[in-house]
N, C-alpha and C positions, 0 to 999 in steps of 0.2 A: 504493500500499500504506499509506503514512504517513497519508493521509487516513482510510482504513478503521480504522487503529489509533486515531486521534484519536476517531472516532465510538464505537469500542468502549470507550475510556476513559470517555467521557461516560456510556455505558450502565452501566458498572461503578460509577461514582460516584453514580448515581441513588439507590440506597438510602441512602447517606450523606447526600446532599442532602436527602432526605425526612426522615431522622432529625434532621438539624440543624434543619430547619424546625419539626418537632414540638417539639424541646427548647426552641427559642426561644420558642414560644408557651406552653409549659407553665411556663417560668420567668419570663414577663413578664405573662401574663394576670391581671388583678386577681381573677378568680374561681378561679384555681388556687392551692391551698395551697402549692405548690412555689415560687411567686413571693415568698413571705415568709420563705424560708430565708435564713440569713446569707450563703450563697454564691450566692444566686440571680443577683445582678448579673454575677458572673464566668462562671457557667455560661451565662447567656443571651448574654453578649457573645461567648463562645467559639462558641456555636451560631450566632449571627448571622454571625460572620466566616466560619465553615465553610460556611454556607448561600450566602454571596456568592462564595466561592472556588470552589465546585462548580457554580454555576448557569451556564446558557447565556444570554448577553446578546443579545437580539434588537434589531432596528433601533429606535432611539428615535423618538418623535414630536417635531415642532417645538414643539408646545404654544404657538403664537403666535396666540391667538384675539382679542386686542385690541391696539390701539396708541393713542397719544395724538396727535391732529392739531390744532394751534392751540389747545391746552388742553382739547380735548374728546375723550373716549374713543370710539373707533369700533371696530366689529367687523372682524375679519380672517378671511377664508375661503381655505383652500387649494384651488386648482383646477389641474387638469392641463391645460396649454395645448397641449403636444405630447407624445405618447407614442411612444418609440422602444424597440426591444428592450433596449438597455443603459442607457437614461436617460429620465427624465421631466422635462420643463421645467415646473416648478411656479410658479404665480403666486399671490402673497400678495395677494389682492384685498381692498382696503379699502372699507368701506361709506361712501364719501364721494366727492363729485364734485370732483376737483382735477386739474389738468394738471401733475402733478409729473414730474420727469425719470424716464424708464424706466431701470432698472438691471438688467443681466444679470449676476448674481453666479455666476461659474463656480467651483464647488466642486472640490476635488481628488479625483481617483480614485486614492487611494493608501492604502487600508486602512480609514479610517473613513468613516462615512456623511456625507452632506451636512449632517445635523443638527449636526455639529461647528461649523458656522457659524451656529448659532442666535443667538448674541450679535451676530454681524455683521448678520444680517437684522433683529434687534430694533432696533438702532441706526439702520438705514437707513429703516425703515418710516415713521416720522413725516413724512418729507419726500421720499420717493421711492416710485415704483411698482416693486416689487421682484419679479424672477423669479430662480429658482435652478435649477442643474442638479442633479437628484436622481438620482445614479447607482444602478443596479440591481445587486444582488448577483449576480455571474456564475453562481453555483451555481443560481440560479433561472431562468436563461435557457436554454431548450431548445437542444440542439445544432443543430437545424434552422434556427435564426436566424442561423447563420454565425459567423464569427470577428469579432473587434473589435481593430483595429490602431490605432496612433497616428494614422494617416491618417484612420481613421474618426472619431476624437475631433475632429480638425480639421474634418471634414465636418459633424459635429454642431454645432460652434460656429458655423460659417458659416451653417447652416440657421437656428439660433436668432437670430442677428444679423439675418438677412434677415426673419424673422418679426416681429421687434420694430422693425426699422429704419426704416419709414416715419415714425415719430415720433422718430427720432434717439435711439438707445439709447446708454447709457453702460456699458462693460464693466468689471467688477471681477474680476480673477483672483487667487486666493489659492493660493500655494505652487506645486505641480506644474503647474497649467494655465496658468501664465504663458507657457510655451513654446508649446503648441498654440494659445493665444489669439493670441499675436503672429504665429504662422504663419498662422492663419485670416485675421486682418486684413490682413496683408501680401499674401496671395494675392488677396483681394477688391480691394485697391487696385491690384495689378498687372494684374488683369483689367478694370479700369475700371468696376467695379460701381457703380451709383448709390447703393447703401446703404453707409454707412460709419459706424462708431461715432463719436460726437462726442469721447469720451474713452476712454482705456484706463488703468486703475489696476492696476499690477502689485505684488503684495504678497508678499515673502518667497519668491521663486521662483528656480529654477536656470537663468536665461537663459544665463549662462556659468559652468558649475560648476567651472571652473579657478581662479576667484578665491576666495581664502580657503577652501580645501577643508576640509570637516568630516569627521567619522567616516563619515557616509553616503557622501560622495564617495570616501573612501579605499577602502571595501569595493568599490565599483563598478569602480575602476581596478585593484585588486589581483587580481581574479578574472576569468578569461575568460568570455565570454558563455555558452559551453557549460556552465560550472560552474553558473550561475544556472538554466539549463534543467534540468540533471541534479539539482541539489540542492533546488530550491525549487518546481518545477512539479509539480503533482499532477492526477490525474483526479478529477472529482466523483463521489462514491459514488452507488449506485442509488437511495437514498431521496429525492434531490432532482430537480427538473425538469431541471436541467442535467447529468444523468447522462452521464458520459464526456467532458464538456468539460474541456479543459486550463486550469488556473487556478493563480494564486499564492494559496494559501489564506489566509484571514483569520487563522487561528490561528497560522500561521508568521509573518505580519506582526506580530501582537500580541507574539509571543515576542521579535521583534527590537526592538519599541518598548520593552518592559520591560527587556531586556538593556542598553539604552543608559543606563538610570538605575535599575539594580536596587536599589541601596541606598535611593534616595529612595522607591521604591514600597514597599519592605519597611517603612521608617519610617512611611510614610503609613498602612499597614494596622495597624501597632502603635499609632499614635496613635488610629486609629479604635476599636480595641479599648478603649483607655483612656477615650476620650470616652464610650463606652457605659457603662462602669463608673461613671464620674463623673456620668452623667446630663446630659452636655453635648449636648443634642439638636440644637442649631444646627450645631455642628461636625460631628457625625455625619451630619446631613442633607447638608451641603456635600460631605462625602466621597462619599456615595452618589450625589449628582448628577454629580460629576466622573467617577467610575468606571463609572457606568451608561453614560455616553457613551464613555469611553475604552476600555472592554472590549467594546464593540459594534463588530465589524469585519466587512468584506465580502470576498468573494473577487474578485480582479482577473482579467480575461481574460489568459491567458498571453501571447498575441501582443502585446497592448498593453504589458504589463510589460516584456517582452524588448525591444520596439522602443524603449521609453523608456530602458532601461539603455544600449542601444547608441548611440542617437542623442544623448541628452542628457549622459550621464555617462561614456561611453567615447570616442566619436568627436568630440563637441562640434560636431556638424554645423551648428547654428544660428550660433554666433559665428564659425565657420570659413567660412561661406558655402557649405556643401556640402549643405544640407538640401533635399530634394525631397519633395513630397507628390503622390503619383500622377503622378510624372514632372515636375511643375511646380516650378521653383526658387522657394524662399522668399526674397524680397528685402525685408527690413524697410525699406530705403531708399525703397521705393515708397510708403510711407505718408506722406501729406501733409496729409490733412484731419482727422486724429485727434490730439488733444492727449494727452500722456503724463505720467503721474504714477507714480513708483516709490517704494516704501516698504520699508524694511528695519528689522530690530530689531538694536540694538547687541549683544545677547547671543544672537542666533540661532545655535543649534548644529546646525541642519539645512541651512539655506541661508545660507552665510557672507556677511559684509559684502562688497558689491561685485558679487555674483552677479546680483542683480536690477537694480542700477544700470547694468549692462552694456547694458541695452536702449537707453539713450540713444546710445551709440556706434554702435549698429546702425541706429537710426531717424534717419538723417541728413537725411531729407526733412522732418522735423518741425522747424520753427523753434525756436531756443533759447528764445524767449519763451513758447512753448507746451509747454515741458518743465520738469518739476519733480521734485526728489528730496528724500526726507525719511528721515533716520536717527533712529529713535525711541530715545531714551536709556533704558537700563535695561530694555529689552524683549526677551524671548526669542521663540522662533518662535510659540508659541500666543498670546502676548500681542499679536502684531501684529493679530489679528482677534477676540480674545476677552478679556474682563476689563476692569478699571478703566482701564488705560492705553489700551486700544483705544477705550473710550468717551470718555475725557477728552482724549487726545492725538491719536489717529489719525483717529477717525470725523469730528471737525469739519473736518480737512484734506480728507478725501475729499469731504465734503459741499460745502465751499466750492469745491473744484476742479470738481466736477460743475456746481454752480450757475454758476460763471464761464463755462462753455462751453455753457450750456443756452439761452441767448437767441438 
């Protein structure tokens, strides 16, 4: 019912959205006499802000059409390497012949689209052959394609590693997928599979969510699993291909994101309004780029979301040694051929300090000389994989670590 009410709200706001768009054009277009009134900047800024607050944000594009390799600009083409019901493995194919390390970048399935890692991909492209998990909005997946559990996520990672493995892939997991990636690599090692990643880079993920618990961890432990099922899980409305699929809707996730830092988001929108009035186009454009990405959210399969809450944040099955995937025990100690790098942000308020570093205590089969940890000073959660500090502090470490074990 809540999902239907959300769709009804969008329908009711549609006229206001159209009116805001019209006023923005009337009070900014150079051929409109209204744009020369003394109050035109304020009216236009108000209309612009209303237009953005009432719009629906669709999945963004990566927009990574070029990169620079050895000082020369080369074209980049997105190609679908593997298409699964809930995920596409995207390959950023560079128009250059180089045997660079293959990188499987595992994006989080936790509300935002994989395009949130655009800056991560951009920094890796010059010296790596990059693939990324592009998760599909669950409301677009027909019910006939079945459910998607945490076990299925692990299966997807194993399939992608095998696909890329003959040339020795390097896996980089950002945030939530650190757990299923570690599980996938551990299961492959325990099974004695010939394919094994040369390196695993774990960035800001809840390997052991008991360490330095954050507000996110607190909510998961205070409420029983039945509460999450009852309060957050909805059925997809009839207008979407995934009609009747049980999901954790993107709009509810978005409300949770905003509630964590409500004042900061309100200030950002007020600043945007003032930038428009002052004619500060660069600052206004930066705001639009950030919120076009931040406001674009996807629905998560209910089974996967509930599995993650129970396994990772309530029972702590991985660090406790109790996690089983399709009946098989997950034993990180079985990993011996893969080097491990963990990265955390000093100011991370989603995955607290120590949660990712915990992987080293579990992966006892990896020699200490092949294990590294880096705590990025002054870096929050998103700064681990995006922005200036990612490019200047973290990306070079990831690059050097991968190169070290690529020979």
